[in-house]
Every structure is written in C-alpha cells, then in structure tokens.
C-alpha positions as CSV (number, residue, x, y, z in Angstrom):
1,X,-22.1,-110.7,5.8
2,X,-24.5,-112.3,8.1
3,X,-24.1,-113.4,11.7
4,X,-26.0,-116.1,11.4
5,X,-27.2,-116.2,7.5
6,X,-30.6,-118.0,7.7
7,X,-31.4,-116.4,4.3
8,X,-28.7,-118.4,2.7
9,X,-30.0,-121.4,4.3
10,X,-33.7,-120.8,3.5
11,X,-32.5,-120.2,-0.5
12,X,-31.2,-123.8,-0.1
13,X,-33.8,-125.3,1.3
14,X,-36.6,-123.3,-0.2
15,X,-38.8,-125.4,-2.2
16,X,-38.9,-128.2,0.8
17,X,-39.5,-125.5,2.9
18,X,-42.7,-123.5,1.2
19,X,-44.2,-127.1,0.4
20,X,-44.2,-128.1,4.0
21,X,-45.7,-124.2,5.1
22,X,-48.0,-124.9,2.4
23,X,-49.1,-128.6,3.6
24,X,-49.6,-127.1,6.8
25,X,-52.1,-124.8,5.3
26,X,-53.7,-127.3,3.6
27,X,-54.3,-129.1,6.2
28,X,-55.8,-127.0,8.2
29,X,-54.4,-128.8,11.6
30,X,-52.6,-125.7,13.0
31,X,-51.6,-127.1,16.0
32,X,-49.9,-130.8,16.8
33,X,-50.6,-131.5,13.4
34,X,-49.0,-134.7,12.1
35,X,-45.6,-133.0,11.2
36,X,-45.1,-132.3,15.2
37,X,-45.2,-136.2,15.7
38,X,-43.5,-136.9,12.8
39,X,-40.7,-134.7,14.0
40,X,-40.9,-135.8,17.6
41,X,-40.1,-139.5,16.3
42,X,-37.4,-138.3,14.2
43,X,-35.5,-136.2,16.6
44,X,-36.3,-139.0,19.5
45,X,-34.4,-141.6,17.2
46,X,-31.5,-139.1,16.6
47,X,-30.2,-138.6,19.8
48,X,-31.6,-142.1,21.1
49,X,-34.0,-141.4,23.8
50,X,-37.6,-143.2,23.9
51,X,-39.9,-140.0,23.6
52,X,-39.4,-136.3,22.7
53,X,-42.0,-133.8,23.1
54,X,-42.2,-130.5,21.5
55,X,-43.2,-127.9,23.2
56,X,-43.3,-123.5,22.9
57,X,-39.7,-122.9,23.0
58,X,-36.5,-123.9,25.1
59,X,-37.4,-121.8,28.3
60,X,-40.6,-123.6,28.5
61,X,-38.7,-126.9,27.7
62,X,-36.5,-126.4,31.1
63,X,-39.8,-125.3,33.4
64,X,-42.0,-127.9,32.0
65,X,-39.3,-130.5,32.7
66,X,-38.8,-129.2,36.6
67,X,-42.8,-129.1,36.6
68,X,-42.9,-132.6,35.7
69,X,-40.3,-133.6,38.8
70,X,-42.3,-131.2,41.1
71,X,-39.6,-129.2,41.7
72,X,-40.3,-125.7,43.8
73,X,-39.8,-123.7,46.9
74,X,-37.0,-124.8,48.7
75,X,-35.4,-126.9,46.2
76,X,-32.1,-125.8,44.8
77,X,-31.4,-125.9,41.2
78,X,-27.7,-125.5,40.5
79,X,-26.9,-123.6,37.1
80,X,-24.1,-122.4,35.4
81,X,-23.5,-118.4,36.0
82,X,-22.3,-117.5,32.3
83,X,-25.3,-118.5,30.3
84,X,-28.8,-117.0,29.1
85,X,-31.1,-116.1,31.8
86,X,-33.4,-119.0,31.1
87,X,-31.6,-121.4,32.6
88,X,-31.9,-120.1,35.9
89,X,-35.4,-118.3,35.1
90,X,-37.1,-121.3,34.8
91,X,-36.0,-122.5,38.4
92,X,-37.0,-119.3,39.6
93,X,-40.9,-119.0,37.8
94,X,-41.9,-122.1,39.7
95,X,-40.4,-120.9,43.2
96,X,-37.6,-123.1,43.5
97,X,-34.2,-121.1,44.0
98,X,-31.5,-121.2,41.5
99,X,-27.9,-122.1,43.1
100,X,-25.3,-120.2,40.5
101,X,-22.1,-122.1,39.4
102,X,-18.7,-120.9,38.1
103,X,-17.5,-122.2,34.7
104,X,-14.2,-123.1,32.9
105,X,-12.8,-120.1,31.5
106,X,-11.3,-122.9,28.6
107,X,-14.9,-124.2,27.5
108,X,-17.5,-121.6,29.0
109,X,-19.3,-124.7,30.6
110,X,-20.0,-125.1,34.1
111,X,-17.0,-126.1,36.0
112,X,-17.7,-130.0,37.7
113,X,-15.2,-128.5,40.2
114,X,-17.2,-125.5,41.0
115,X,-20.5,-127.4,40.7
116,X,-19.4,-130.0,43.8
117,X,-18.3,-127.2,45.9
118,X,-21.9,-125.3,45.5
119,X,-23.9,-128.4,46.3
120,X,-21.2,-129.1,49.3
121,X,-22.3,-125.2,50.2
122,X,-25.7,-125.3,50.0
123,X,-25.9,-128.7,52.1
124,X,-23.9,-127.3,54.8
125,X,-26.1,-123.8,54.8
126,X,-29.3,-126.6,55.3
127,X,-32.1,-123.8,53.8
128,X,-32.5,-125.4,50.8
129,X,-32.7,-129.0,49.6
130,X,-30.2,-130.0,46.3
131,X,-32.4,-131.6,43.7
132,X,-31.5,-130.8,40.3
133,X,-28.5,-129.8,37.9
134,X,-28.9,-127.7,35.0
135,X,-25.7,-128.1,33.0
136,X,-25.8,-125.7,29.5
137,X,-23.7,-126.6,26.3
138,X,-22.6,-123.4,25.6
139,X,-21.6,-122.3,22.1
140,X,-22.4,-125.8,21.2
141,X,-20.0,-128.0,22.9
142,X,-21.8,-130.5,25.1
143,X,-21.1,-129.7,29.1
144,X,-18.3,-132.1,30.4
145,X,-21.0,-135.1,31.5
146,X,-17.9,-137.3,32.1
147,X,-17.5,-135.4,35.4
148,X,-21.0,-133.8,36.2
149,X,-22.7,-137.1,36.2
150,X,-20.8,-139.1,38.9
151,X,-21.4,-135.5,40.8
152,X,-24.9,-136.3,40.5
153,X,-25.1,-139.5,41.4
154,X,-22.9,-138.8,44.2
155,X,-25.1,-136.5,46.0
156,X,-28.7,-137.9,44.9
157,X,-29.3,-135.1,42.2
158,X,-31.2,-135.5,38.8
159,X,-29.7,-133.6,35.8
160,X,-31.7,-131.2,33.2
161,X,-29.7,-131.2,30.5
162,X,-30.0,-127.8,28.9
163,X,-28.7,-128.2,25.1
164,X,-30.5,-125.6,23.6
165,X,-27.2,-124.5,22.3
166,X,-25.7,-128.5,22.0
167,X,-28.0,-129.9,20.1
168,X,-26.1,-132.1,17.2
169,X,-22.8,-132.0,19.5
170,X,-21.5,-135.1,21.0
171,X,-19.4,-136.8,23.9
172,X,-17.2,-139.9,22.5
173,X,-20.0,-140.3,20.1
174,X,-23.2,-140.0,22.7
175,X,-25.1,-137.1,21.6
176,X,-26.3,-134.3,23.3
177,X,-29.9,-134.8,24.7
178,X,-29.0,-138.4,25.6
179,X,-27.2,-137.2,29.0
180,X,-29.7,-135.9,31.3
181,X,-32.4,-137.5,33.4
182,X,-34.3,-134.8,31.2
183,X,-32.8,-133.1,28.2
184,X,-34.2,-129.7,26.7
185,X,-33.6,-127.8,23.4
186,X,-34.5,-125.2,21.8
187,X,-35.7,-124.1,18.1
188,X,-35.1,-120.5,18.0
189,X,-34.1,-119.3,14.8
190,X,-30.7,-118.5,15.7
191,X,-29.9,-122.0,17.4
192,X,-28.0,-125.0,16.0
193,X,-31.5,-126.3,14.2
194,X,-34.1,-123.5,14.6
195,X,-37.0,-123.0,13.4
196,X,-38.8,-119.6,12.2
197,X,-40.3,-118.7,15.0
198,X,-40.1,-120.2,18.6
199,X,-39.8,-123.8,19.4
200,X,-38.3,-126.8,21.8
201,X,-38.1,-129.7,23.1
202,X,-37.7,-132.3,25.7
203,X,-36.4,-135.7,25.8
204,X,-37.1,-138.3,28.0
205,X,-36.5,-142.3,28.1
206,X,-39.5,-142.5,31.2
207,X,-42.9,-143.5,30.0
208,X,-44.7,-141.9,32.7
209,X,-42.8,-138.5,32.9
210,X,-43.6,-138.3,28.9
211,X,-47.2,-138.8,29.3
212,X,-47.1,-136.1,32.3
213,X,-45.1,-134.2,29.9
214,X,-47.6,-134.0,27.4
215,X,-50.3,-132.8,29.7
216,X,-48.4,-130.0,31.5
217,X,-47.6,-128.1,27.7
218,X,-51.5,-128.7,27.2
219,X,-53.2,-127.3,30.7
220,X,-52.7,-130.5,32.5
221,X,-55.3,-132.1,30.6
222,X,-56.5,-136.1,30.9
223,X,-54.9,-138.2,27.8
224,X,-58.6,-138.5,26.7
225,X,-60.5,-135.5,27.2
226,X,-58.7,-131.8,26.7
227,X,-61.5,-130.3,29.0
228,X,-60.7,-132.8,31.8
229,X,-57.6,-131.0,33.9
230,X,-55.8,-132.8,36.3
231,X,-53.4,-130.3,37.2
232,X,-52.3,-127.2,36.6
233,X,-50.3,-126.8,33.4
234,X,-49.0,-124.4,30.4
235,X,-50.0,-123.7,27.1
236,X,-47.1,-124.6,25.3
237,X,-47.5,-126.5,22.2
238,X,-44.8,-126.7,19.1
239,X,-47.4,-125.5,16.1
240,X,-47.6,-127.3,12.8
241,X,-46.3,-125.0,10.5
242,X,-43.1,-124.8,12.4
243,X,-42.7,-128.4,12.9
244,X,-42.7,-128.6,9.0
245,X,-40.5,-125.8,8.6
246,X,-38.2,-128.1,10.9
247,X,-38.2,-131.3,9.1
248,X,-35.9,-130.2,6.4
249,X,-34.2,-128.1,8.0
250,X,-33.4,-131.3,10.3
251,X,-32.4,-133.5,7.4
252,X,-30.0,-130.9,5.9
253,X,-28.8,-130.3,9.7
254,X,-27.9,-134.0,9.9
255,X,-26.5,-134.7,6.2
256,X,-24.4,-131.7,5.7
257,X,-24.9,-128.8,8.3
258,X,-22.9,-130.2,11.2
259,X,-20.0,-131.0,8.9
260,X,-19.8,-127.3,7.7
261,X,-19.9,-125.5,10.9
262,X,-17.3,-127.8,11.9
263,X,-14.8,-127.0,8.8
264,X,-15.5,-123.6,9.3
265,X,-14.6,-123.4,12.8
266,X,-11.3,-124.8,11.8
267,X,-10.5,-122.4,9.2
268,X,-11.1,-119.8,12.0
269,X,-8.9,-121.6,14.6
270,X,-6.2,-122.0,12.1
271,X,-6.0,-118.6,11.2
272,X,-6.4,-116.9,14.8
273,X,-4.8,-119.2,17.1
274,X,-1.6,-117.4,17.1
275,X,-2.7,-114.4,18.2
276,X,-6.2,-115.4,19.8
277,X,-7.5,-117.4,22.3
278,X,-9.4,-119.6,20.1
279,X,-12.3,-122.4,21.6
280,X,-11.1,-125.5,23.2
281,X,-12.6,-128.7,22.5
282,X,-12.2,-131.4,24.7
283,X,-10.9,-134.9,23.7
284,X,-13.9,-137.0,22.4
285,X,-16.5,-134.0,22.5
286,X,-18.1,-132.8,19.0
287,X,-19.5,-129.5,19.2
288,X,-22.4,-128.1,17.0
289,X,-21.2,-124.5,17.1
290,X,-23.8,-122.6,18.1
291,X,-21.1,-119.6,18.3
292,X,-17.6,-119.4,17.4
293,X,-16.3,-117.2,20.1
294,X,-12.6,-116.1,20.8
295,X,-11.2,-114.3,24.3
296,X,-9.5,-111.3,23.9
297,X,-7.3,-109.8,26.6
298,X,-10.1,-107.3,28.3
299,X,-13.4,-105.4,27.9
300,X,-11.7,-102.1,26.6
301,X,-9.8,-104.4,23.8
302,X,-13.1,-106.4,23.3
303,X,-15.1,-103.6,23.0
304,X,-12.7,-102.0,20.7
305,X,-12.5,-104.8,18.1
306,X,-16.2,-105.0,18.5
307,X,-16.2,-101.7,17.0
308,X,-13.8,-101.6,14.8
309,X,-15.6,-104.7,13.1
310,X,-18.4,-103.0,12.5
311,X,-16.5,-100.5,10.8
312,X,-15.9,-102.9,8.2
313,X,-19.2,-104.2,8.1
314,X,-18.8,-107.5,10.1
315,X,-21.1,-109.0,12.8
316,X,-20.2,-109.6,15.7
317,X,-22.3,-110.5,19.0
318,X,-21.4,-110.4,23.0
319,X,-22.8,-113.6,24.6
320,X,-22.7,-112.8,27.7
321,X,-22.2,-109.2,28.6
322,X,-22.4,-110.3,32.5
323,X,-22.8,-113.4,34.3
324,X,-26.4,-114.0,35.8
325,X,-25.1,-113.0,39.2
326,X,-24.8,-109.7,38.0
327,X,-28.4,-109.6,36.5
328,X,-30.9,-107.1,38.3
329,X,-33.4,-110.0,39.1
330,X,-30.7,-111.6,40.9
331,X,-29.3,-108.9,43.4
332,X,-31.3,-110.2,46.2
333,X,-28.8,-113.0,46.5
334,X,-26.1,-110.6,47.2
335,X,-23.5,-112.6,45.6
336,X,-20.3,-110.9,44.7
337,X,-18.0,-111.5,41.7
338,X,-15.3,-113.5,43.6
339,X,-17.5,-116.5,43.7
340,X,-17.2,-116.5,39.9
341,X,-13.7,-115.4,38.8
342,X,-14.3,-117.3,35.4
343,X,-17.7,-116.0,34.7
344,X,-16.5,-112.5,35.2
345,X,-13.7,-113.1,32.9
346,X,-15.8,-114.5,29.9
347,X,-18.4,-111.8,30.2
348,X,-15.5,-109.0,30.0
349,X,-13.3,-111.0,27.2
350,X,-15.5,-112.7,25.2
351,X,-16.3,-112.1,21.3
352,X,-18.6,-114.1,18.8
353,X,-17.7,-114.0,15.4
354,X,-20.1,-115.1,12.2
355,X,-20.6,-119.0,12.2
356,X,-23.2,-120.8,10.1
357,X,-23.0,-124.0,7.8
358,X,-23.2,-121.5,4.9
359,X,-19.9,-119.5,6.2
360,X,-17.5,-119.7,3.1
361,X,-13.7,-120.0,3.2
362,X,-13.2,-116.5,1.9
363,X,-15.7,-115.5,4.5
364,X,-13.7,-116.7,7.0
365,X,-10.6,-114.6,5.7
366,X,-12.5,-111.6,5.4
367,X,-13.0,-112.0,9.2
368,X,-9.8,-113.2,10.4
369,X,-8.3,-110.8,8.6
370,X,-9.7,-107.6,10.0
371,X,-9.4,-109.3,13.4
372,X,-5.3,-109.8,12.6
373,X,-5.2,-106.3,10.7
374,X,-6.5,-104.4,14.2
C-alpha cells in the first residue's frame, strides 16, 4: 500500500502524460514553452482569477508574492505555527519577521481569534509594522477566510493565501486560490495537484502585480528585453515538461479525483469516528484532502500506533512533529509552548493515513481494521 499512490495515477493517465512529455521534448522549448501559458490560463479560469503566474515551486510562490508587495525588514508577516516551514521562511528570507499564530485544533488551521490577538500584541509592542497574513489551507481544507478576511480589513493587512495543500478546496463554492489578495499553491508531487518535480503558481487579479511577478520570476527582467534587468529577482520558472505533465493531471483532478478523495475520506470517517478524533470539515467548506489526519490521545499512543501500522505494512506520516516556534531556526524568538497550546497538542497527537484518489474501499478497510484492532 502506498501513502499517496502516484504510480496508480500515472497508470491511469500514462498515455496522456507520455504524449505531453514527448511533445515538450520535440518542441525543444524546455523553459516557459507553450504548455506553461496554457496551464496558467486553465488554472486561472478554474479558480476564478484574472492571472496565474507559474513558478519554480510553492516556496518561491510565497516569496515572490511578498517581494511583489515590497515586504522586507521591519515588516510583520503573520502565519500559522503548525505548518510546513516555508509558510514562515518565505518572510524570513527577505528580511521580514514571521509572527506565529496558534491553530484551531479541530481544523488544524490558523485560529482567527489567536490571529487578532497576535496582531494586537504586535501593534502594542511597536517594533514591527503589521503587513501580511499568510493563512495556510492545511491538509486540504481552506483556512477560515470568513473570519480572517474581516480581520485583515480591520487592521489594513494584505492576505497571501497559502493554498499549497488546499488547491481544489472551497468555501460555499468559492475555490481556494481565490481568497487572498495574492494566492499561492504548490505542485510538489504529493500535493492535491502535483507534477513530477517541483512547481508552483501565484494567482492575482491585479495587472501590475501580474507583470511584476513575471519579471521577478526571471531575474527582474523587463517585459521586452531579458537582458534589461529592472530590479533584483529570482530564477523561478516552471519548466515546460512539468506543465505538460500537469495538463492531463489537472483534467483528472477536476473530472474525478476530487470526488474520489472525498469519498475515501467519508469511508475513513464512517469507520473511525467512534474510536478516534476524525477531521472536522466546517459547514460550507470542502476539502481537497491533501492528508487525512486523525488525533490520538498523546504522543506515546500516536508513536505506538504508527509503529504498529508499519509492522502491518501500512504507511502513515506525522505532519508535523513540531510547531514552527519549536524549530531551531526560530529559537532566537524565545517563544514558549504556552503561546501555542493547540499547535503543541497537534504535534503530539496527529497521524496522517494513506490518502489519494485511487484508494479503494477495501484499502480503507485494511487501514481502518488495523487501527481499530490496536
């Protein structure tokens, strides 16, 4: 059994993927070839944004977005404490300061209440200028933008939506990557929509920001002359082969994969809800199920269950074993666990189970029966 079965997906889409790769090779336009712009147009139309700018990876998508807003030293960027490092590291790398925010333990996403407390605390301290909120759509469910957007407006902050795990999710029919002033996603292979390497994208409705992002992803070049560099940028372009791979994968994602992962999640919840704390999906929210994550009672029980599953050849993962405030890179902040009780709880108790669109009900039964027999 695979944790995320990319092999089964490739088998289902082999002819289309192989044909796309061969066409890209035949074209010899390996960087920013025609499939890249075609993919950008399809993704923008899908999420309901005016522009999509493809780039090298999801981390670059976040960093380029902050660069396009001229975020830097002295600026505060608020993000969730329980997430992948890139959600905070994108601010640090350009000299801004990440301000970490506790999560809601039921959804694993940024707590709107903790966010407002962090903003107020930062304003009262007077050392940093609050500029951006980076909510994270953890495990596939969009962050609670129904509450976060009003907070951003109240304090005059921009929202950079980190939908690396949330692409395909929605709130009341409005799709992930449409909530932020800028929105970023990742095409890392294990993501809901993944390529066969690294890739990412940024979404915007602003023509000027779109043009600047396209410049920044290519060393800050001018629109007409790649050797006329107007500012310091990055080398972060989605290559043509990855775009060609994503085209048929995106069609499958929309046509049936989203439905399939939601069906698999339903099977899990039906079988596990009486013994484990299963994922909470808020009313009106729809998840793309980057992960199916349960909560056990404590770290010892969680680690024991993971070991037990491994003995039965059932893969599982811990996303994430520590909060960002516990990372060595941020030890200089001197933040203690008491500020992030839910993130600490999650790090001690989460266990993610095999989840992908090609999971059968029999596979779910195998996993569930093993969990229930421990």
